[in-house]
N, C-alpha and C positions, 0 to 999 in steps of 0.2 A: 306903827301898826297897833291897833287896839287889841287887847287880849281876846275879846270876843271874836275878832276876825281870824285869830290864830287857831281857834278850835273849829274843826270841821266835823259835823255830826253826820255819821253814816246812817242813811235811811235804808238799812238792810231789813226790809219788812215785806211780807207777802202780797200786800195790796196797796194801791195808791190811797184808798180810803184810810187805811191804818196810818200811812205816812202823813196824810193831812192832819189826822187826829193828834199824832205825835208832835208835829210842827206847832199845832195850836197849843198843846199842853206845855211845850217848852217856852213858847212865847218869846219875849225880848232876850232871853238868855241864849237863843240860837240865832246866829248871824250868817252862818256858812253851812251848807248842807251838801252831802255826797249822794249822788244817784248812781247806782251800779247796775249789774246785770239783772238783779232780781226784779227791779222796777222798770228797767228800760223798755222791755217788750210789752208791758201792760199799762202804759200811760205815763211812764217816767219822763218822757220827753216833754209832754204837756205840763207835767208837774214842774219841770225845770223852768219852763216859761212862766208859770204861776209864781214861783219863788222869785224870779227876777222882777216880776211886776210888783211883788211885795217889798222890793228893796233888799232882798236877801242875795247872798252870793251862792254860786253853785259849782260843785266839783263833779264833772261828768267822768266817772271812772269806767270808761269803755274799753280801755286797753287795746286799741287798734293794733292789728298785726297782719299785714298783707304786703303785696308789692307796693312800692312807693307811689305809683300813679293812682292806685286804688285808694290808698290812705289819703292822698292829697284830695281826691274828690270827696271822700267821707268827711274830712275835716272842714272843707268848704261848706258842706251841708250843716255841720255842727255849729258853725259860726252863726247860723240863723237862730239858734236857741238862746243866744245871749248868755252863754256860760262863762265862767271865770277860769277854771282849770279843766284840762282834758288829758287823760293818760293814753300813752302809746308805748309799745314795747321798745326797749333801748337797743335797736339795731340801726345801723347807719342809714340804710335805704328807707326804712320806716320813718325815722326821724326827719330825714330830708323831705319826704313827701308831706309829713305833718306840718313842718314849718312853712313849706311852700303853700300848702292849703290854707293855713292860717293867714298868710299874707300880712297885710297891714292892719288887721283887725285890732282895735285898741284895747280890747278886753281879754280875749281868750289867751291863756298861757298854756304852753305845751309842756307836759311833764313826762319824763322817761321813767318807766318802771324798771328798776334795777334787779333786785332779788326779793321775792315775796317774803314777808315776815313769817309765813307759815312754813318756810323752808329753813333747814339748817345744813351744816356741812355734810352730814350723812345723806340727806335728801339729794343734795347736788351730786354726790358720788354715785348714788343709784341711777341718776340721769346721765352718767358718763362725764360729769364735769369735775375735774380734779383740782381746779384752781381754788385757792383760799377765798372764802366769801368776801372778805374786805377787798382783796385784789380784784375780784370780779365786779363788785359794786363800783369801785373806782374806774375800772375799764369802761363800764357802761355809762358812768357819769361823764367820762371823757368823750364818748360818742355823742352824748347829749350836748355838751358844750361846743364841740366841733360843728354840730349841725345847726346851732343857733337856737336850741330849745331853751326854755325858761327855767327849768328845774328838774328835780328827780323825786321819785318816790323811793324811800329807803328807810331801813330800820335805824332807830336812834343809835344802835350799836356801831353803825358806820358813819353816823352824821358828823362826828368830830373829824374823821379822816377826810370826808368830802369837803367840809368847811375849810380845813387846813389846806387842801389842794386847790379849791376853786374860789374861796372867799365868798363874796356876795354875788358872784356871777351866776350861781344856780340856787334857786329856792329849794329848800329841803322839806318835803312833805312826808310825815312819818306816821304810818299805821302801827298796829300792834301795841297800842297804848292801853295800859290798865292801871287805874288808881290803886293805891296800896290796899291789899286784901281782896281785890277782884280776881275772879277765875281767869286763867289764861285761855280757856277754851281750845280752839284749834290753832292758836298762835304758838310759835316756838321761840321767837326772839322778841320778848316783850320788855317794856320799861314803864316807869311811872311818868306822868306828865312833866313833873319838875325835872326829872333826869333827862328826858328828851329835849326840853328847852335848853337845859344846861349843856347838852352835847352839841347844840347848834341847830336843832330843828326849827324851822320857821312856822310850820303849821302841823297840828296834831290831828289825826283822824281817829275818832272814838265812836264806836257803835253801841254794842250791847250794854256796856256800863251806864249808858244814858237811856237808850230807847227801851231797855228792859227794866229800868229802875221803877220803883213805886212812885217816885216823884221825879220825872225826867227833868223838869225845870231846875230843881235843886241840884240834881246830879250834874247838869251842865254848868250851873253857876259855881259849884265847888271846883270843877276843873278849870274854869276861867279864872277863879281866884288863885288857884295854884300856879297857873301860867303867869298871871300878873305879879305874883310874889317871887317868881324866879328871876335871878340876876340877868 
C-alpha cells in the first residue's frame, strides 16, 4: 500500500465549493478523502462521485446506526456512490445489516466505529459505561470481526491491542492524528502520524492540520513522508 493511500484527508469544511478548492490546492498529494456529516447533506454525495471519477478514494464517514434492516437498505444505496470505506456503529445488528447491504460489492469496505477519539475514560463514565476503554474497543472490534466487517475506526492508543488480537483480519483506521506541535482541538486521545503507524494503524485520518494549513499540499506531503519513513 502506497503511503499516499494511507493518509485520508478529512474534508470537514462548510461548503462543497471550499472542499473542491482544498482538493485542488492539495493536488497529487491527496489520494484519499473523507466526507462526513458536514458535507453530506449539502452536496457531499455528489462530491464523492466526483472524487471517484478523478481516480481518488473516498471514505464515507456516515456512522450508520439503526435497526439492521434499515442499515442494510442504506448501505445498498451507498454502494451506488462508488466509495471505498463506510462507517457504521459497532453493534452486532447494525454490522450484520451493513455487511449484508454491501453484499459482494468489490470496492466498499465496512468499518465499525469503536470509541470516538474525542472521548476518554471520564467521558465514558459520564455516559454510564464503566468498562476500560481498551477493553471496550476490543469488544466492539470483536463484533466487527464476527459480523464480517472489514475494519474498525479506533484510536492509535488501542491499535496495537487490536493488531495483536486480530492481526490483518481488520483494517485499522485512526483519527485523532496530530503532527508534532499541532493543537489537539476537540480530540482527547491524539498521537503523531509516526506513532500511529508504529502502533499498527493502516490508515490515518487527518483534517485541520492539512485543510487549515497555509499550504495544504505541503502539509499533506509532510505527513505522507512521515508515514513512508515509519517502519
